[in-house]
C-alpha positions as CSV (number, residue, x, y, z in Angstrom):
1,X,0.0,-0.2,-0.1
2,X,1.5,3.5,-1.0
3,X,0.5,6.6,0.9
4,X,-1.2,9.0,-1.4
5,X,1.1,12.3,-2.5
6,X,-1.9,14.7,-1.5
7,X,-5.1,15.0,0.2
8,X,-8.3,13.8,-1.1
9,X,-10.0,16.3,-3.5
10,X,-6.7,18.1,-4.2
11,X,-7.3,17.9,-7.7
12,X,-10.6,19.8,-7.6
13,X,-9.0,22.7,-5.5
14,X,-5.8,23.0,-7.0
15,X,-6.9,25.5,-9.5
16,X,-8.9,27.8,-7.3
17,X,-8.2,31.7,-7.6
18,X,-8.9,34.3,-5.1
19,X,-10.4,37.6,-5.7
20,X,-10.7,40.6,-3.6
21,X,-13.4,43.3,-3.9
22,X,-14.4,46.5,-2.0
23,X,-17.7,46.6,-0.3
24,X,-19.8,49.4,-2.2
25,X,-21.1,50.8,1.2
26,X,-18.2,51.0,3.6
27,X,-15.1,50.0,1.4
28,X,-14.1,47.2,3.4
29,X,-12.1,44.3,1.5
30,X,-13.6,41.1,0.9
31,X,-11.6,38.0,-0.3
32,X,-13.6,35.0,-2.1
33,X,-12.3,32.3,-4.1
34,X,-13.4,31.4,-7.6
35,X,-15.9,28.6,-6.7
36,X,-17.7,31.0,-4.7
37,X,-19.1,33.2,-7.3
38,X,-22.5,31.8,-7.2
39,X,-22.9,32.1,-3.5
40,X,-24.2,35.3,-1.5
41,X,-21.5,37.3,0.0
42,X,-22.1,39.9,3.1
43,X,-19.6,42.4,4.4
44,X,-18.2,41.6,7.7
45,X,-18.3,45.4,8.7
46,X,-21.5,47.0,7.6
47,X,-23.5,43.8,7.0
48,X,-24.6,45.0,3.2
49,X,-24.3,42.4,0.3
50,X,-21.5,42.6,-1.9
51,X,-21.9,41.7,-5.4
52,X,-18.6,40.3,-7.0
53,X,-20.0,40.5,-10.6
54,X,-19.9,44.3,-10.1
55,X,-16.1,44.5,-8.9
56,X,-13.3,45.4,-10.9
57,X,-10.1,42.9,-10.8
58,X,-7.5,44.4,-8.4
59,X,-3.9,43.5,-8.9
60,X,-2.0,42.4,-5.9
61,X,1.5,41.9,-5.4
62,X,4.7,43.1,-8.2
63,X,7.1,41.0,-9.9
64,X,9.6,43.9,-9.1
65,X,11.3,44.0,-6.0
66,X,11.3,47.6,-4.4
67,X,14.2,49.6,-4.4
């Protein structure tokens, strides 16, 4: 018997992407994963619903090191 190299379900989750969106009411950032787009999302700060279909993609990080 061999030991599996990854957890069960790993193949389904390895291509997930995370996205960040600011709440339209208070500006609080909320992060979701690509498999959560069809779910309802509520801001943890003000309690308003966040519609991720109206969010713009925001870049995170940089490939260039600061000088």
